[in-house]
C-alpha positions in Angstrom: -0.1 0.0 0.3 1.3 3.3 -1.1 2.0 6.0 1.6 0.9 8.6 0.9 1.2 11.4 3.7 3.9 13.3 1.6 1.8 14.4 -1.1 2.6 18.7 -0.5 6.4 17.5 -1.6 5.6 15.6 -3.9 4.4 18.5 -5.9 7.2 20.2 -5.6 9.5 17.6 -6.9 7.0 17.4 -9.8 7.7 21.0 -10.7 11.3 21.1 -10.7 11.6 17.8 -12.6 8.9 18.7 -15.2 7.5 21.4 -14.5 3.7 20.5 -13.8 2.3 22.6 -11.5 0.0 20.2 -10.1 -1.8 23.0 -7.6 -3.2 23.4 -10.7 -5.8 20.2 -11.1 -8.5 18.9 -9.0 -6.3 17.2 -6.3 -8.9 14.4 -5.0 -8.9 12.7 -9.1 -5.5 13.6 -9.4 -4.0 12.8 -6.6 -6.0 8.9 -7.6 -4.4 9.0 -11.2 -1.0 9.6 -9.9 -1.2 6.7 -6.9 -2.8 3.8 -8.9 0.2 4.7 -11.2 3.2 4.3 -8.3 1.1 1.8 -6.8 1.7 -0.1 -10.6 5.2 0.1 -10.5 5.7 -1.2 -7.0 6.8 1.9 -5.2 5.4 2.6 -1.4 7.0 6.2 -1.2 6.4 9.6 -3.3 10.6 9.8 -2.5 11.7 6.5 -4.2 8.7 7.5 -7.1 10.8 10.9 -7.8 14.1 9.0 -7.8 12.9 6.7 -10.4 11.5 9.0 -13.0 14.8 11.3 -12.2 17.0 8.4 -13.6 14.7 6.5 -16.1 13.7 8.3 -18.9 10.8 5.7 -19.7 9.6 5.5 -16.8 9.5 9.9 -16.5 7.5 9.5 -19.8 5.0 7.2 -18.9 4.0 9.2 -15.5 3.7 12.1 -18.1 1.6 10.0 -20.3 -0.4 9.0 -17.5 -0.9 12.2 -15.9 -2.8 13.3 -19.4 -6.2 12.3 -19.7 -6.0 11.4 -23.3 -10.2 10.6 -24.9 -10.1 11.1 -28.0 -11.8 10.6 -31.2 -12.9 12.0 -34.7 -15.7 14.7 -35.0 -16.2 14.1 -31.6 -20.2 15.1 -30.9 -20.9 15.5 -34.7 -23.7 17.4 -34.1 -20.9 20.6 -33.0 -19.4 20.1 -35.9 -22.4 20.4 -38.1 -22.5 23.9 -36.3 -19.0 24.4 -37.2 -19.1 23.3 -40.7 -22.4 25.2 -41.5 -22.2 28.4 -39.6 -18.8 28.9 -37.8 -16.1 27.9 -40.9 -18.4 30.1 -43.1 -18.7 33.4 -40.4 -14.6 33.2 -40.5 -13.9 33.0 -43.8 -16.5 35.8 -45.1 -14.6 37.7 -42.2 -10.8 36.8 -42.3 -10.7 35.3 -45.7 -9.0 31.6 -46.5 -5.7 31.6 -44.7 -7.4 31.3 -41.4 -5.4 31.1 -38.4 -6.7 27.8 -35.9 -5.2 26.3 -32.8 -5.7 22.8 -31.8 -5.3 23.3 -27.7 -4.5 20.1 -25.7 -5.0 18.2 -29.1 -4.4 14.4 -27.9 -3.5 12.1 -30.5 -4.5 14.3 -33.5 -7.7 13.5 -33.7 -9.1 17.5 -33.5 -6.5 18.7 -35.6 -7.4 16.6 -38.1 -10.9 16.3 -37.9 -10.6 20.0 -38.2 -8.2 20.0 -41.9 -11.3 17.8 -43.5 -13.8 19.5 -42.5 -12.6 22.7 -43.5 -11.2 20.9 -47.0 -14.9 21.1 -48.0 -14.9 25.1 -48.2 -10.7 26.1 -48.9 -8.1 24.2 -51.1 -5.7 22.0 -48.7 -3.1 24.1 -49.6 -5.0 27.0 -47.7 -5.5 25.3 -44.5 -3.1 25.4 -41.8 -3.6 24.1 -38.0 -1.4 24.2 -34.8 -1.9 21.2 -32.9 -0.1 21.3 -29.3 -0.3 19.1 -26.1 1.9 18.9 -23.3 2.5 14.9 -23.9 5.1 14.4 -26.4 3.6 10.9 -26.4 0.3 11.7 -27.8 2.1 13.8 -30.3 4.2 10.9 -31.7 1.1 8.6 -31.9 -0.6 11.7 -33.7 2.5 12.2 -36.5 2.1 8.5 -37.1 -1.8 8.5 -38.0 -3.0 5.3 -37.3 -6.3 5.2 -35.5 -8.5 2.5 -34.5 -12.1 2.2 -36.0 -13.4 2.6 -33.4 -11.6 6.3 -33.2 -12.8 7.4 -36.5 -16.5 6.4 -36.4 -18.1 9.6 -36.5 -16.3 11.1 -39.7 -18.7 11.8 -42.7 -18.3 8.7 -45.0 -17.6 10.7 -47.6 -13.7 11.8 -45.7 -13.5 8.9 -44.7 -13.1 7.1 -48.5 -11.3 9.9 -49.5 -9.0 10.4 -46.3 -8.1 7.7 -44.9 -6.6 3.7 -45.9 -7.0 0.8 -44.1 -4.2 -0.9 -42.9 -5.3 -4.3 -41.0 -8.0 -3.4 -38.4 -6.5 0.1 -38.4 -7.3 3.3 -40.6 -4.0 5.4 -41.3 -5.0 8.9 -42.4 -3.6 10.0 -45.8 -0.3 12.8 -45.9 -1.9 15.5 -47.4 -4.5 16.3 -44.2 -1.4 15.4 -42.1 0.8 17.4 -44.2 -1.5 20.8 -42.7 -0.9 20.0 -39.8 1.7 21.8 -37.4 2.6 19.9 -34.1 4.2 21.3 -30.9 4.6 20.4 -27.3 2.4 23.1 -25.2 2.0 23.3 -21.4 -1.7 25.5 -21.2 -0.8 26.3 -17.5 2.9 27.9 -18.5 3.7 28.5 -22.6 3.3 31.1 -24.2 0.2 31.1 -26.5 -0.2 31.7 -30.3 -1.3 34.9 -31.1 -3.5 36.4 -33.7 -5.6 33.5 -33.8 -9.6 33.0 -35.6 -11.0 29.6 -33.7 -9.4 27.7 -30.8 -10.4 24.4 -30.8 -9.6 23.2 -26.7 -12.4 20.7 -26.0 -12.7 18.4 -23.3 -9.8 19.4 -21.2 -10.1 21.9 -18.9 -12.9 20.2 -16.8 -9.9 18.6 -15.2 -8.4 22.3 -14.1 -9.4 24.4 -10.6 -11.7 26.7 -11.0 -9.0 29.6 -10.9 -6.7 27.7 -13.5 -9.9 27.3 -16.0 -10.2 31.4 -15.2 -7.0 31.8 -16.4 -6.5 29.5 -19.2 -10.1 30.5 -20.5 -8.5 34.4 -20.1 -5.7 33.6 -22.4 -8.0 32.4 -25.1 -9.7 35.1 -25.3 -6.0 37.5 -25.8 -4.8 34.8 -28.3 -8.2 35.5 -30.2 -9.0 38.1 -33.0 -11.7 40.6 -32.6 -14.5 38.2 -33.5 -12.2 35.1 -33.5 -14.5 31.8 -31.9 -13.6 29.8 -29.3 -14.9 26.2 -29.6 -15.0 24.3 -26.4 -16.4 21.0 -25.4 -19.6 19.1 -24.3 -18.6 18.7 -20.4 -17.4 22.4 -20.5 -19.1 26.1 -19.7 -18.0 28.8 -18.8 -19.8 30.9 -16.3 -18.2 33.8 -16.6 -17.7 34.4 -19.7 -18.9 37.8 -20.2 -16.3 39.2 -17.5 -13.9 37.4 -19.3 -14.3 39.4 -22.8 -16.5 36.9 -24.9 -19.7 36.3 -26.2 -21.9 33.3 -26.3 -23.2 32.7 -30.5 -24.4 28.9 -30.2 -24.1 26.7 -27.4 -19.8 25.6 -27.1 -19.1 28.2 -29.6 -17.6 32.4 -27.4 -17.2 34.7 -29.8 -14.6 37.4 -28.5 -16.1 40.9 -28.3 
């Protein structure tokens, strides 16, 4: 059984080692996840686990991977993607032209930014599409670069796009190079790294729920500053921005917020 008395010191150690501030996450939930991982490694004391991830690169990457929440799929909540395609994209193109700056924040295994490229390809030539996609977890970004997905992950992709942009390989599906080329993947920590500027659309879905209220407010305020005037933030169906007016947003539709 794990001896869990020294969690405060553990949080400081992780901040020093990985520059990840565990104070920004909901403690009960995050602590339970971490304790599960440490126990799986047959370790009983936080200090011993800190020593392990300091000296073992693979264990360190396992920790980062386990810490991040990677539940991802293409076209998640299709009814919201329909609004994005039929209302949001056309409006942004009318206002800002064909070269939109789009940021997929906390993009996980690439399902979301690749979905954005495919959805936008119905309205713009592929060579005019560029998505910045970021995540704190290097391992999921590596998976995104490979672009190989289970059938379940691509279940909601419209059939025409599935036929056009995926190749079946065994039991998996490989996304085409022409879609992959439109996405630039980068490591990024929403809590401490500099945000892209002058974005026309920011997509960050079903991630911020894992943060404290203070961290959420900080992230949404930074998103607002990252957008151009009348740019759009698209959030997940599990999330709400209760104080969106104070932050400087107007609510255009459920889960879509426009910078005032």
